[in-house]
C-alpha positions, 0 to 999 in steps of 0.5 A: 432471618436477618432484621433487614429482610424481616423489615422488608417483608413486613413492609411488603405485606403491609402495603397493598400492591397497585399494578398499572401497565407501564406508565398508565398511572399518569393516564389514571391520574389525569382521568381522575382529574377529568372526573372520568375515574373514581379515585382509588381512595374512594374505592378502598373506602367502600371496600372497608365499609363492605368487607372485613380483611386486608387489601393484597393487590389493586389493579386498574384494567382497561376492559373492552370499550375502553371501560376502566375496572378496579380489581382488588384482591382482599384477604378476609379474616377467615382466609378467603381471598376475594377478587372484587371488581368495581367500575372505575367511572361510577364506583359501582361494584361489578362482582365478587369472587372468592377462593379458599385455600389460596395463599397470598 
């Protein structure tokens, strides 16, 4: 494998993906500034305290009634992929679901 491709692959795997539809990242930033949304750094700090593993993906979804929910995919040391959901406003953990054998 060419060294450049290897470097890109390492960088891709080392950095969690944050998915926001279109330009919603600006809306999310403003919501954090207004105190309507917990910063992603706080949510990730909670995950680090509660779970072992590596964050694969982060999504911020707008649910019914305009509720913002962080969905985080985490790969545990034993190969389990967890989907962990947090309320964006309060930072409260809403759910944890896991799946074995799923490759990231």
